[in-house]
TORVEX-782158 format. One line per field, with one value per atom (N, C-alpha, C, O): residue number from 1; residue in three letters; atom name; x, y, z. Coordinates in Angstrom, 1 decimal, padded with zeros to 4 digits. Layout:
TORVEX-782158
fike = c(NUM | ...)
romi = c(ala | ...)
loza = c(CA | ...)
c1 = c(X | ...)
c2 = c(Y | ...)
c3 = c(Z | ...)
//
This chain:
TORVEX-782158
fike = c(1 | 1 | 1 | 1 | 2 | 2 | 2 | 2 | 3 | 3 | 3 | 3 | 4 | 4 | 4 | 4 | 5 | 5 | 5 | 5 | 6 | 6 | 6 | 6 | 7 | 7 | 7 | 7 | 8 | 8 | 8 | 8 | 9 | 9 | 9 | 9 | 10 | 10 | 10 | 10 | 11 | 11 | 11 | 11 | 12 | 12 | 12 | 12 | 13 | 13 | 13 | 13 | 14 | 14 | 14 | 14 | 15 | 15 | 15 | 15 | 16 | 16 | 16 | 16 | 17 | 17 | 17 | 17 | 18 | 18 | 18 | 18 | 19 | 19 | 19 | 19 | 20 | 20 | 20 | 20 | 21 | 21 | 21 | 21 | 22 | 22 | 22 | 22 | 23 | 23 | 23 | 23 | 24 | 24 | 24 | 24 | 25 | 25 | 25 | 25 | 26 | 26 | 26 | 26 | 27 | 27 | 27 | 27 | 28 | 28 | 28 | 28 | 29 | 29 | 29 | 29 | 30 | 30 | 30 | 30 | 31 | 31 | 31 | 31 | 32 | 32 | 32 | 32 | 33 | 33 | 33 | 33 | 34 | 34 | 34 | 34 | 35 | 35 | 35 | 35 | 36 | 36 | 36 | 36 | 37 | 37 | 37 | 37 | 38 | 38 | 38 | 38 | 39 | 39 | 39 | 39 | 40 | 40 | 40 | 40 | 41 | 41 | 41 | 41 | 42 | 42 | 42 | 42 | 43 | 43 | 43 | 43 | 44 | 44 | 44 | 44 | 45 | 45 | 45 | 45 | 46 | 46 | 46 | 46 | 47 | 47 | 47 | 47 | 48 | 48 | 48 | 48 | 49 | 49 | 49 | 49 | 50 | 50 | 50 | 50 | 51 | 51 | 51 | 51 | 52 | 52 | 52 | 52 | 53 | 53 | 53 | 53 | 54 | 54 | 54 | 54 | 55 | 55 | 55 | 55 | 56 | 56 | 56 | 56 | 57 | 57 | 57 | 57 | 58 | 58 | 58 | 58 | 59 | 59 | 59 | 59 | 60 | 60 | 60 | 60 | 61 | 61 | 61 | 61 | 62 | 62 | 62 | 62 | 63 | 63 | 63 | 63 | 64 | 64 | 64 | 64 | 65 | 65 | 65 | 65 | 66 | 66 | 66 | 66 | 67 | 67 | 67 | 67 | 68 | 68 | 68 | 68 | 69 | 69 | 69 | 69 | 70 | 70 | 70 | 70 | 71 | 71 | 71 | 71 | 72 | 72 | 72 | 72 | 73 | 73 | 73 | 73 | 74 | 74 | 74 | 74 | 75 | 75 | 75 | 75 | 76 | 76 | 76 | 76 | 77 | 77 | 77 | 77 | 78 | 78 | 78 | 78 | 79 | 79 | 79 | 79)
romi = c(met | met | met | met | glu | glu | glu | glu | val | val | val | val | arg | arg | arg | arg | pro | pro | pro | pro | thr | thr | thr | thr | lys | lys | lys | lys | met | met | met | met | leu | leu | leu | leu | thr | thr | thr | thr | glu | glu | glu | glu | lys | lys | lys | lys | glu | glu | glu | glu | leu | leu | leu | leu | arg | arg | arg | arg | glu | glu | glu | glu | asp | asp | asp | asp | leu | leu | leu | leu | gly | gly | gly | gly | ile | ile | ile | ile | ser | ser | ser | ser | arg | arg | arg | arg | asp | asp | asp | asp | gln | gln | gln | gln | leu | leu | leu | leu | leu | leu | leu | leu | asn | asn | asn | asn | phe | phe | phe | phe | ile | ile | ile | ile | asp | asp | asp | asp | leu | leu | leu | leu | glu | glu | glu | glu | ile | ile | ile | ile | phe | phe | phe | phe | his | his | his | his | pro | pro | pro | pro | ile | ile | ile | ile | arg | arg | arg | arg | leu | leu | leu | leu | gly | gly | gly | gly | arg | arg | arg | arg | gly | gly | gly | gly | arg | arg | arg | arg | lys | lys | lys | lys | phe | phe | phe | phe | ser | ser | ser | ser | gln | gln | gln | gln | gln | gln | gln | gln | glu | glu | glu | glu | ile | ile | ile | ile | leu | leu | leu | leu | glu | glu | glu | glu | phe | phe | phe | phe | gln | gln | gln | gln | arg | arg | arg | arg | lys | lys | lys | lys | tyr | tyr | tyr | tyr | ala | ala | ala | ala | gly | gly | gly | gly | leu | leu | leu | leu | asp | asp | asp | asp | val | val | val | val | ser | ser | ser | ser | asn | asn | asn | asn | tyr | tyr | tyr | tyr | his | his | his | his | lys | lys | lys | lys | ala | ala | ala | ala | lys | lys | lys | lys | lys | lys | lys | lys | ala | ala | ala | ala | lys | lys | lys | lys | glu | glu | glu | glu | tyr | tyr | tyr | tyr | val | val | val | val | asp | asp | asp | asp | ser | ser | ser | ser | leu | leu | leu | leu | ala | ala | ala | ala)
loza = c(N | CA | C | O | N | CA | C | O | N | CA | C | O | N | CA | C | O | N | CA | C | O | N | CA | C | O | N | CA | C | O | N | CA | C | O | N | CA | C | O | N | CA | C | O | N | CA | C | O | N | CA | C | O | N | CA | C | O | N | CA | C | O | N | CA | C | O | N | CA | C | O | N | CA | C | O | N | CA | C | O | N | CA | C | O | N | CA | C | O | N | CA | C | O | N | CA | C | O | N | CA | C | O | N | CA | C | O | N | CA | C | O | N | CA | C | O | N | CA | C | O | N | CA | C | O | N | CA | C | O | N | CA | C | O | N | CA | C | O | N | CA | C | O | N | CA | C | O | N | CA | C | O | N | CA | C | O | N | CA | C | O | N | CA | C | O | N | CA | C | O | N | CA | C | O | N | CA | C | O | N | CA | C | O | N | CA | C | O | N | CA | C | O | N | CA | C | O | N | CA | C | O | N | CA | C | O | N | CA | C | O | N | CA | C | O | N | CA | C | O | N | CA | C | O | N | CA | C | O | N | CA | C | O | N | CA | C | O | N | CA | C | O | N | CA | C | O | N | CA | C | O | N | CA | C | O | N | CA | C | O | N | CA | C | O | N | CA | C | O | N | CA | C | O | N | CA | C | O | N | CA | C | O | N | CA | C | O | N | CA | C | O | N | CA | C | O | N | CA | C | O | N | CA | C | O | N | CA | C | O | N | CA | C | O | N | CA | C | O | N | CA | C | O | N | CA | C | O | N | CA | C | O | N | CA | C | O | N | CA | C | O | N | CA | C | O | N | CA | C | O | N | CA | C | O)
c1 = c(136.6 | 136.2 | 137.0 | 138.2 | 136.2 | 136.9 | 137.5 | 136.8 | 138.7 | 139.4 | 139.4 | 140.1 | 138.7 | 138.8 | 139.1 | 138.5 | 140.2 | 140.7 | 139.7 | 139.7 | 138.7 | 137.7 | 136.4 | 135.5 | 136.2 | 135.0 | 134.9 | 135.9 | 133.8 | 133.6 | 132.6 | 131.7 | 132.8 | 131.9 | 131.0 | 131.4 | 129.7 | 128.8 | 129.2 | 129.9 | 128.6 | 128.8 | 128.4 | 129.1 | 127.2 | 126.8 | 127.7 | 128.0 | 128.2 | 129.2 | 130.4 | 131.0 | 130.9 | 132.2 | 132.0 | 132.8 | 130.9 | 130.6 | 130.5 | 131.0 | 129.9 | 129.7 | 131.1 | 131.4 | 131.9 | 133.2 | 134.1 | 134.9 | 134.1 | 135.0 | 134.4 | 135.1 | 133.1 | 132.4 | 132.4 | 132.6 | 132.1 | 132.1 | 130.7 | 129.9 | 130.4 | 129.1 | 129.2 | 130.2 | 128.0 | 127.9 | 128.7 | 129.4 | 128.6 | 129.3 | 130.8 | 131.6 | 131.3 | 132.8 | 133.2 | 134.2 | 132.4 | 132.7 | 132.7 | 133.6 | 131.7 | 131.7 | 132.9 | 133.5 | 133.4 | 134.7 | 135.8 | 136.6 | 135.9 | 137.0 | 137.0 | 138.0 | 135.8 | 135.6 | 136.0 | 136.7 | 135.5 | 135.8 | 137.3 | 137.9 | 138.0 | 139.5 | 140.3 | 141.5 | 139.6 | 140.2 | 141.0 | 142.0 | 140.6 | 141.2 | 140.6 | 141.3 | 139.3 | 138.7 | 138.2 | 137.8 | 138.3 | 137.9 | 136.9 | 137.2 | 135.6 | 134.5 | 134.4 | 134.7 | 133.8 | 133.5 | 132.0 | 131.3 | 131.4 | 129.9 | 129.5 | 129.9 | 128.8 | 128.3 | 126.8 | 126.3 | 126.1 | 124.6 | 124.1 | 124.4 | 123.4 | 122.7 | 123.5 | 123.1 | 124.7 | 125.4 | 126.9 | 127.4 | 127.6 | 129.1 | 129.6 | 129.0 | 130.7 | 131.4 | 132.8 | 133.4 | 133.4 | 134.7 | 135.5 | 135.1 | 136.8 | 137.7 | 138.2 | 138.5 | 138.2 | 138.7 | 140.2 | 140.7 | 140.9 | 142.3 | 142.6 | 143.5 | 141.8 | 141.9 | 141.6 | 142.3 | 140.7 | 140.3 | 141.5 | 141.9 | 142.1 | 143.2 | 144.4 | 145.1 | 144.6 | 145.7 | 145.4 | 146.4 | 144.2 | 143.8 | 144.2 | 144.8 | 143.8 | 144.1 | 145.6 | 146.0 | 146.4 | 147.8 | 148.4 | 149.2 | 148.0 | 148.6 | 148.2 | 149.0 | 147.0 | 146.5 | 146.5 | 145.9 | 147.1 | 147.2 | 147.9 | 148.9 | 147.2 | 147.7 | 147.4 | 147.7 | 146.8 | 146.5 | 145.0 | 144.2 | 144.7 | 143.4 | 142.7 | 143.1 | 141.6 | 140.8 | 139.3 | 138.4 | 139.1 | 137.8 | 136.9 | 135.7 | 137.5 | 136.6 | 137.3 | 138.4 | 136.7 | 137.2 | 138.6 | 139.5 | 138.8 | 140.1 | 141.2 | 142.3 | 140.9 | 141.9 | 142.2 | 143.4 | 141.2 | 141.4 | 142.3 | 143.1 | 142.0 | 142.8 | 144.2 | 145.1 | 144.5 | 145.9 | 146.6 | 147.7 | 145.8 | 146.4 | 146.7 | 147.7 | 145.8 | 146.0 | 147.3 | 148.1 | 147.4 | 148.6 | 149.9 | 150.9 | 149.8 | 151.0 | 151.3 | 152.4 | 150.2 | 150.4 | 151.0 | 151.9 | 150.4 | 150.9 | 152.3 | 153.1 | 152.8 | 154.1 | 155.1 | 156.3 | 154.7 | 155.5 | 155.7 | 156.7 | 154.9 | 154.9 | 156.0 | 156.2)
c2 = c(058.0 | 057.0 | 055.7 | 055.7 | 054.6 | 053.3 | 052.9 | 053.0 | 052.5 | 052.1 | 050.6 | 050.0 | 050.1 | 048.7 | 048.6 | 049.2 | 047.9 | 048.0 | 047.7 | 048.2 | 046.8 | 046.4 | 047.2 | 047.0 | 048.0 | 048.8 | 049.9 | 050.7 | 049.9 | 051.0 | 052.0 | 051.6 | 053.3 | 054.3 | 054.7 | 054.7 | 055.0 | 055.5 | 057.0 | 057.6 | 057.5 | 058.9 | 059.8 | 060.8 | 059.5 | 060.3 | 060.2 | 061.3 | 059.1 | 058.9 | 059.7 | 060.3 | 059.6 | 060.3 | 061.8 | 062.5 | 062.3 | 063.7 | 064.2 | 065.3 | 063.4 | 063.7 | 063.7 | 064.6 | 062.7 | 062.5 | 063.7 | 064.2 | 064.1 | 065.1 | 066.5 | 067.5 | 066.6 | 067.9 | 068.6 | 069.8 | 067.9 | 068.5 | 068.4 | 067.6 | 069.2 | 069.2 | 068.1 | 067.6 | 067.8 | 066.9 | 067.4 | 066.7 | 068.7 | 069.3 | 069.2 | 068.9 | 069.4 | 069.2 | 067.8 | 067.5 | 066.8 | 065.4 | 065.1 | 064.4 | 065.6 | 065.4 | 066.0 | 065.4 | 067.1 | 067.7 | 066.8 | 066.6 | 066.2 | 065.3 | 064.0 | 063.5 | 063.6 | 062.4 | 062.8 | 062.1 | 064.0 | 064.4 | 064.6 | 064.3 | 065.1 | 065.3 | 064.0 | 064.1 | 063.0 | 061.7 | 061.7 | 061.0 | 062.5 | 062.5 | 061.3 | 060.6 | 061.0 | 059.9 | 059.0 | 059.4 | 057.7 | 056.7 | 055.8 | 054.7 | 056.2 | 055.4 | 054.0 | 053.9 | 053.1 | 051.8 | 051.7 | 051.9 | 051.4 | 051.2 | 049.9 | 048.8 | 049.8 | 048.6 | 048.7 | 049.6 | 047.9 | 047.9 | 049.2 | 049.5 | 050.0 | 051.2 | 052.5 | 053.6 | 052.3 | 053.5 | 053.4 | 052.3 | 054.5 | 054.4 | 054.3 | 054.7 | 053.5 | 053.4 | 053.8 | 053.8 | 054.2 | 054.8 | 054.1 | 053.8 | 053.7 | 053.0 | 054.0 | 055.1 | 053.4 | 054.2 | 054.5 | 055.5 | 053.5 | 053.7 | 054.9 | 055.6 | 055.0 | 056.1 | 057.4 | 058.4 | 057.5 | 058.7 | 059.1 | 060.3 | 058.1 | 058.4 | 058.9 | 059.8 | 058.3 | 058.8 | 060.2 | 061.0 | 060.5 | 061.9 | 062.9 | 063.9 | 062.5 | 063.4 | 063.6 | 064.7 | 062.6 | 062.7 | 063.5 | 064.4 | 063.2 | 063.9 | 065.4 | 066.2 | 065.7 | 067.0 | 067.9 | 069.0 | 067.4 | 068.2 | 069.6 | 069.6 | 070.6 | 072.0 | 072.6 | 073.8 | 071.9 | 072.4 | 072.8 | 072.3 | 073.8 | 074.3 | 073.6 | 073.7 | 072.9 | 072.2 | 072.6 | 071.8 | 073.9 | 074.4 | 074.6 | 074.7 | 074.7 | 074.7 | 074.0 | 073.5 | 073.9 | 073.0 | 073.5 | 072.6 | 074.7 | 075.2 | 075.0 | 074.7 | 075.3 | 075.1 | 073.6 | 073.2 | 072.8 | 071.3 | 070.8 | 069.9 | 071.4 | 071.0 | 071.3 | 070.5 | 072.5 | 072.9 | 072.1 | 071.7 | 071.8 | 070.9 | 069.5 | 069.0 | 069.0 | 067.7 | 067.7 | 066.8 | 068.7 | 068.9 | 068.9 | 068.3 | 069.6 | 069.7 | 068.3 | 067.9 | 067.6 | 066.3 | 065.3 | 064.6 | 065.4 | 064.5 | 064.7 | 063.8 | 066.0 | 066.3 | 065.8 | 065.6 | 065.5 | 064.9 | 063.4 | 062.9 | 062.8 | 061.3 | 060.9 | 059.7)
c3 = c(103.7 | 102.7 | 102.9 | 103.0 | 103.0 | 103.1 | 101.8 | 100.8 | 101.8 | 100.6 | 100.5 | 101.3 | 099.5 | 099.2 | 097.7 | 096.9 | 097.4 | 096.0 | 094.9 | 093.8 | 095.2 | 094.2 | 094.3 | 093.4 | 095.3 | 095.5 | 094.4 | 094.3 | 093.7 | 092.7 | 093.3 | 094.0 | 092.9 | 093.4 | 092.2 | 091.1 | 092.6 | 091.6 | 091.3 | 092.0 | 090.3 | 089.9 | 091.1 | 091.4 | 091.7 | 092.8 | 094.0 | 094.6 | 094.3 | 095.4 | 095.2 | 096.1 | 093.9 | 093.6 | 093.7 | 094.3 | 093.2 | 093.3 | 094.7 | 095.1 | 095.6 | 097.0 | 097.7 | 098.4 | 097.4 | 098.0 | 097.7 | 098.5 | 096.4 | 096.0 | 096.1 | 096.0 | 096.3 | 096.5 | 095.2 | 095.1 | 094.1 | 092.8 | 092.1 | 092.5 | 091.1 | 090.4 | 089.4 | 089.0 | 088.8 | 087.7 | 086.5 | 085.8 | 086.2 | 085.1 | 085.3 | 084.3 | 086.5 | 086.7 | 086.5 | 085.9 | 086.9 | 086.7 | 085.2 | 084.7 | 084.5 | 083.0 | 082.4 | 081.4 | 082.9 | 082.3 | 082.6 | 081.7 | 083.8 | 084.1 | 083.2 | 082.8 | 082.9 | 082.0 | 080.6 | 079.9 | 080.1 | 078.8 | 078.6 | 077.5 | 079.6 | 079.5 | 079.8 | 079.8 | 080.1 | 080.4 | 081.6 | 081.8 | 082.6 | 083.9 | 084.7 | 085.4 | 084.5 | 085.1 | 083.9 | 082.9 | 084.2 | 083.2 | 083.8 | 084.3 | 083.6 | 084.2 | 083.5 | 082.3 | 084.2 | 083.7 | 083.7 | 084.7 | 082.6 | 082.5 | 083.0 | 082.4 | 084.1 | 084.7 | 084.9 | 085.6 | 084.3 | 084.4 | 083.8 | 082.6 | 084.6 | 084.0 | 084.3 | 084.0 | 085.0 | 085.3 | 085.2 | 084.8 | 085.4 | 085.4 | 086.8 | 087.8 | 086.9 | 088.2 | 088.0 | 087.0 | 089.2 | 089.2 | 090.3 | 091.4 | 089.9 | 090.8 | 091.9 | 091.6 | 093.1 | 094.2 | 094.0 | 094.4 | 093.5 | 093.2 | 092.3 | 092.5 | 091.3 | 090.3 | 091.0 | 090.7 | 091.9 | 092.6 | 093.5 | 093.6 | 094.2 | 095.1 | 094.3 | 094.7 | 093.1 | 092.2 | 091.7 | 091.6 | 091.4 | 091.0 | 092.1 | 091.8 | 093.3 | 094.4 | 094.6 | 095.0 | 094.4 | 094.6 | 093.4 | 093.7 | 092.2 | 091.1 | 090.9 | 090.5 | 091.3 | 091.1 | 092.4 | 092.4 | 093.4 | 094.6 | 094.3 | 093.7 | 094.8 | 094.6 | 093.2 | 093.0 | 092.3 | 091.0 | 091.0 | 091.7 | 090.1 | 090.0 | 088.9 | 087.7 | 089.2 | 088.2 | 088.3 | 088.1 | 088.7 | 089.0 | 087.8 | 087.9 | 086.6 | 085.4 | 084.2 | 084.4 | 083.1 | 082.0 | 081.6 | 081.4 | 081.4 | 080.8 | 081.8 | 081.5 | 083.1 | 084.1 | 084.3 | 084.5 | 084.2 | 084.4 | 083.2 | 083.3 | 082.0 | 080.8 | 081.0 | 080.6 | 081.5 | 081.7 | 082.7 | 082.6 | 083.8 | 084.9 | 084.3 | 084.7 | 083.5 | 082.9 | 082.0 | 082.1 | 081.2 | 080.4 | 081.2 | 080.9 | 082.3 | 083.2 | 083.9 | 083.9 | 084.4 | 085.0 | 083.9 | 084.2 | 082.7 | 081.7 | 081.3 | 080.9 | 081.4 | 081.0 | 082.1 | 081.8 | 083.3 | 084.3 | 084.1 | 084.7 | 083.4 | 083.2 | 082.3 | 082.1)
//
């Protein structure tokens, strides 16, 4: 993935890059792991935020809502 600080990814691009379902992405948004920006008719996601997610959640299980919630609580406790 080419990293340009100002390039935003669409929902579809983000799901493809991370290999996640729409439901998983909605879980991440609901848990405030990702903070989309509404631009035009869709949501966009910062590449910097995605890289930060990969760094912070490396090795953690976020495969469903409850596991993602626990992982977020753990990550937040480190801050």
